[in-house]
N, C-alpha and C positions, 0 to 999 in steps of 0.2 A: 262153756266160754270159748273154746276153740272154734266151734262151729259159728258162733256169733262173730268172732274176730275175722274168720274167713269171709263171712257174708258181708261184713262191714269194712272190707279192705278198701283203702282209698281209691284204687283204680276202679273197682266195681261201683263205688258210690258215684264217681264222676260219670261212669257209663249209664247208670240209672238216671242221673240228672239229665244227661244229653238225650237219652231216649224219651224221657218225659217232655223235654223241650221240643223234640221233633214231632211227637204225637199231639202236642198242644198248639202247634203253629199252623197258620193258614196256608203257608207254603206247602206243607205236607198234604193237606186236604185237597189243594188244587192239583198237585201232581197225582195223588191217588185217584181223584175224579177223572183225570185224563186217561189214566191207565185202565180204569174200570170201563169207561165209555168205549175205548178202543178194543178192550177185551170182548165186550158184548157185540160190538160192531163186526169184528173179525169172526167171532163165532157164528153170527147170523149169516154172513156171506159164505162161510165155509159150509154151513149146513145146507144152504140153498144150492151151492155148487155140488155137494155130495148127493143131494136128492135128485138133481137134474141129470147127473152123470152116472150114478150108480146103476140104473137099469140098462145102460148101453155099454158101459165099460167094466169089464171084470177086474181091471187093474185097481180100481178104487176099493174093491172088496178086500184086497190085501193091505194090511196095515191101515185099516180104516180110521183108527183113532188118531194116528199121526196126521191124517189129512185135516184135522181140526186146527192144526197149527200152521199148515203149509198151503192149503187150498183157498182160493178166492174166486168169486164170480166176476171180478173186474171192477166192481163199484168201489170196493175198499180193499186195501192191501191185506195180506195174510197176517196172522198174529205175530209170527217171527219177524216180519218186516216192520211192524209197529214197534216191537221191542228194540230192533236195531236202530230205529229212528228216535224213539222216546227215551231209551236207556241212557244215552249221554246227558240228556236234559235232566233226568232224574238224579244222576250222580252229581252233575254240576250244581243243580238246585239245592242239594243237601250238603254241599261242602265248600261253596265259594266264599262263605263268610265264617268258616269254622274258627279261625284264629283271629283275623283282623276285627271281627265284631267284638270279641272279648277285649281286644286292645283299645278299640274306640270307646267302649263303655267304661273302661278303666277297671274291669273286673279281673283281667289277666294277672296283674301284679298282686291283687288281693288273693287270688287263687294260689299263685305260686309262693305267697308268703306263708301258706299253711305247710305243715310238715309232710309234704308229698314230693315225689320226684317230678322233675320237669317233664320227662318223657311220658309220664302217665297222662298228661293233658292231651298230647297229640295222639297217643294210642287210643285213649278213650273216645276222642272225637271220631276216629275212623271206625272203631269197633261198634260204637252205638249206631252210627249211620248205616253200617253194613248189616247189623242185626235188623234194623227196621226194613231195609231193602230186601233182605232175605225172606223175612216173614211176608212182606208184600208180594214178592214174586211167587213164593210157594202157595200163598192163599189164592192168587189169581190163577196159577197153573192148575191147582186142584179144583178150583171153581169151574174152569173150562172142562176138565175131565169129568166132573160130576154132572154138569149140564149135558155134555156129550153122551154120557151114559144114559141119562134120562131120555134124550131125544133119539139116540140110535137104538137103544134097547139091548145092546150087547156089551159085555165088559171087555176091557182091553186085555190083550195077552201080556204075559210077564215081560217079554222083550219090549213090547210097546211101552209098558209102564216105565221100565228103566230108561228107555230112550227119552221119554218125556222128563224124567227126573234129571238126567244128565243135561238135557237142554236147559232146564231151569238153573242148574249149577253153572253152566256156561254163561247164561244171562247175568248171573250174579257176579261172575268174574269179569265180564265185560263192563258192567256198571261200576265195579270196584276200581277199574282203571281210571274212569272219568272222575270218580269220587276222589281218588288220590291226586289226580291232576288238579282238581279244584282246590283241594287242601294245600297242595304245593303253592299255588298262586295266592291263596289266602295267607300263607306264611310269608311269601315274598313281597306282596304288596300290602300297604297299610289301609287302603280304601277297598271296601267290599265291591263297589261298582267296578273298579279297575280289575280286580281278580275275576269277577263275573265276565267282563268283556274279554279278558285274556283267555279264559276257558272256552267261551263260545267261539272265539276266533280260531282256536285250535280245532274245535269240533267242525266248524265250517270249512276249514282248510282240508281236513281229511275227508269230509263228506262231498265236497265239490271240486276244489282246486287240485287236490292230490291226483284224482283220476285224470284231470286235464293235463297235468304235468307228465304223468305216465304215458298218456297218449302221444304227446309231443316227442317224448323219448323213443317210444315205439316206432313212430314214423321216421325219426332221424336214424335209427339203427336197423331199419328194415333191410333184410338181405336182398341181394340182387336176384333177378329172375333166373339167372344161371345157377343159383345155389342149389345144392342137393337137399334131400330130405333131412339130413342131420343138421344142416344149417338152419332150416326153418324150425326144427324141433328145439334146437338150442335157443333160438330167439324167443320162442314161445315160453320156454322155461325161464328165461331172463325176465320177461315181462311179468310172469307170475311171481317171481321173487320180489320185484319192485312193488307190485300191488300188495304183497303181504307185509309191507312195512306199515300199512294202515290197520289200526285195530278193528275198524268196522269190516274190513275185508277178511281178517282172521275169524271174526265172529260169524260173518255170513257163510263162509265156507264150512266152518265147523258145524253150524246148525243145519246147513243143507245136508251134509253127510249124515248127521245124527237123525234127522227127521225124514230123510228120504233114503231108505235102505237100498233102493234100486240103483243109486249112484255108487259106482264101485271105484272111481278114481277122480282126482281133482285136476289132473294134468292131461296133456295129449298122450295118446297111446299109439304105438306102432302096430303094424299088421301082425308081427310076430307075437306081440303081447295079446292081441285080440284073438288070434287063431287058437282054437281049442278051449276058450273060456266058456264056462257054463253061465247062461243068462239067468241068474238067480239073485235074490236079495242078499246083501252083504250081512253076515252075522254081526251081532252086537260087539263082540270082542274085536273083530276086524275093523269095524267102524271106529271104535275107540283108538285103536292103533293108528288108523289113518289120520285122525284129528289130533293125536297127541302132540305133535309139534305146534299146532295152533294153540292148544291149551298152555303149553310151556311158554309160548310167545306172549300170550295175554298176562300170565302170571309174572313173567320177567318184566314186562312193561310196568305192571302195577308195582312190583318191588322197587324198580328204579325210581319211580315217582315218589314212593313212600320214603325211600332212602334219602333222596334229595331234600324232601320236606323235613325229615328228621334232622339232617345235617344243618340245614338253615335255622331251624327252630332252636336247636341246642346251642348254636353260636350267637343267637341274637341277644341283645341286651334288653331286659324288661325293666322299665322304669315306671314308677307310680306317677300318676297325674298330679 
């Protein structure tokens, strides 16, 4: 009886119901189709690029499996570029009507009339969507690895495998931020169309306009020609700090370090730092330490969005129609 009670806990009942709703919706199949098509397209371009460049470049032989996620022949972007572009759409598409659709249908008051805690509803919406997204990303990631294993004929090294797993976890954290942002707007606005437009507006701002604003600030704060090297170095670090306020920039830098071990730093280096350095790939542990602030930044942004949505939802009045 105890195992049955644990399995039939109200929270997990709502999670199962939400997962079933996602899996039975046309929205999920459209988003899944987009990801699968981009997955196969990026894999094809990566294989063509590796096949053309491998005989002439010995660098591609090193960490060959990671090239499946980063290399492109120019016709289509790489797999990690597609994830950076389609990830926000996936999170927004699965969360923009999480709460206001229940309110519009009149089912939210009926649901909360049951002997369950109010926060179970919000938590279950997020957990169910995150479970679906996690399974989707790991399935696509292992599909790319499996097809790469068949086409290349060589298995990935242990470090390459863990780098790809960490990349998938980073992708899930990145999409979780946009999912929580969409849920926040679904709590704040009563119309699903308004919450969807607000989420897409934030995505467009960080994708297009934020970079333009940073460029304007960079031009306005550019040091004079008489400035020394420390002045130019401080200005470059200031620009990097501004760019890292964008979640897409955090994700891009973190995935670049994780999937390209030859990159040893994200910022400018002085001659004293370069002198004596051994030009070798960065170990996995050092790569994780290098991107750890980016991971904390994505998790913090996700937590802030979830906390705001939780605060708004718990203070809202739920009335029956």
